[in-house]
C-alpha positions, 0 to 999 in steps of 0.5 A: 360242857357235856355231850348234849351241849356239844351235839346241840352246838354243832346244829345249824339252822337254815332259813328259806330265801325271802321274797322281794320286799321293796320299801320295807325296813330291815329291823324293827326290834332294838336288838335287830337295829343294834345288829345293823348299827354294828355293820354300818359303823364298821363299813368303810364304804357307805356305797357298798352298804346301799348296794347291799341294802338294795340287793336284800330288798330285791330278794337276791339273798338265798337261803341263810345258814346260821351256825355257831360263829358264822352265817352263810348265804349265796347272794346274786348280782343283777347280772345273774352272777352269784357269790357265796358270802359269809359273816363271822362273829366270835363264839362265846367261850364256855366260861362266858356262857356259864356266866350268861346262863347264870344271869338268865337263871336269876330272873325267870322273867328273862327266860319267859321273854326269850321264849316269847321271842323277845330280847330283854334289854336288862339281860343284855346290859347285865351280861355286858356288865359281866363281860359277856357281849351278846350283841356285836359291836363295831368291827365284830362282824368279819366278812368273807366273800367269794367276790374277793372284797376285803371289807364289807361288799354288797354281798356281805352287807345284803346278808347282814341286812337279811339276818336283821330280819331273822333276828327280829323274828327270833333272838335265839338266832343270835344265841346260836351265832354266839355258840349255843342252840336254843335247846342247849340253852334251855337244857342248861337252864333246866339243870338250874331249875329255872324253867319250872319257875318261868312256867316254860316247858323243858327242851324235850317238851315235858311240862315244867311241873313234870305233868302233875299239879305243882306241889300237889303230889297227886297222880295223873288221871281223872276220877270216876265221878268226873269221867261219868259226868262227862258222858253227855258232853258233845264232842267237838265238831270235826275239822272243816273240809279242805278248800278246793284248789279252784272253783268248780266248773258250772254246767255247760249250756252248749246244747244242740238246740238254740237258746230261747229268745232273749237268753244269752247262754254265753253270758249265763255261763260267764256269770255262773263261773264268776259266782263260783269263783266269788263263792270260793273266795268268800269261803276262804275268807270265812275260814281264816282265823282273823275272819271277824276282824276282816272288813266287810265288802263295800257295796259297789256301783253298777259301773264298779261291779262290771269291772270287778266281774271282768277282773275276777271271773274266769275267762268265758268258754269261747261260746259265740256271742249271744242274741244281742250281738255283743261279747261279754267283754263288750257288755261289761265295758258298756256297763262300766261306762267305758269304751271296749278298748279301755276295759283292759286298763280298768281290769288291770287297775282293779286287780292292783287295787279294787275300787280304790285302784279303779278310782285312781285310774279314772279320777284326778283329785286336788290334795290340800296344801298340807297333803301335798307337803306330806306327799313331797316329804315322803317322796324325798325320804324314799330317795334318801340314798340318792339312787333311783328315779327323780319324781317331778310334781306336775304342778300346783294342786295336782296329785301326780308326779312324773318320773324320770331317770329309770330304765323303763322311762327310756322306753315309756314315760312313767308317773306316780299318782297320789290317792286320797287314801295316802297310797302311791300308785305307779303308772306307765304310758303304753300305746298313748294311754296311762296304764297301771304298773303296780299296786298302791302302797303307802311307801312311795319307794315301793311304787318307785321300785315297781317302775324300776322293774321291767314292764310286763309283757 
């Protein structure tokens, strides 16, 4: 192993702490699932794994450091305490690495797949046949935790579940854990001439063909005829200006004179603010790379558009009410077909789910029997660990389930509503009214997690 390899081996990668992800799986790739199988096959207490999985979903795992032979993170408990947790995995020897690099070099397609962040199963199988185990097996993941546990505890389990997500994104994380960084691995392949065959750049970014056409021997550059012919080529457009951080302020209509009869200056200022906010949102959507794949805005009814305005426009400036003697909020509530005291519920429903969220608040539908069976099966699957609240169906044909057993339910009743689009919507009773408690999700465990969280003030 040369000095360059030793320097690369000493490198560590640190991954920022992820946000909470209730209801999401931890591994979608075959190698990520193999990592979790090694953890779950070896753990002696399944309850500790379930707690660790819950901690990982709640975002309790801090930044993850990966270096040869060890992963490290600080994991928080629900009571606020924190523990440093490490999981160790044996580093491959130099001789094992030489065998693995030789296997990878035999097929340029293996290297290309790795550079595309894919782990070829045949490469792993061939390596295992040569005595080089890349993926861990039962008992290979050795925990060390500040909580003092001798087996996998919720902290080391949460760390392993989080690493499965990182492995999904980049299989080179596994190679680093086994003892070689990506740059050291690519350097070893370059010395064997494999990168040129795969078409991949070298570790220092140099093109595989050295910067000239492969086998052409031609010097770099452009001939004079080609350069002269390009004199009329229109240069590319400049990059678009950056988006402003917030909508611009409309001109103030608060003048010394009273507005003309029939003109509500406060309502005009509100509409101007709402238009500026919507223009910024539309511009932001138009500049997104996937703009053409985004669905067009559906046409709203007057009732829906009144709630959209109340939910998405900046608050009014505090100007006194206009000539009609009603506030902007009151007029929007009337246009939305509801009493003013219920406007806040409609606004909350819109912010959680737009027109679909508003429909779930206002309407109750009757699912067909097959839809009810699918819905109940999804709820049962969401509670396969046996933890959390137990939803109870409201009755034949109903699309609502009451939820019991949560900390929040001791303070106020809660329920899940099943929408026609197959999404689940969490609701709490507040002041005698059913109030939206979170966005809709096709996974009922996400809606249950919203109900398990403390209610917003």
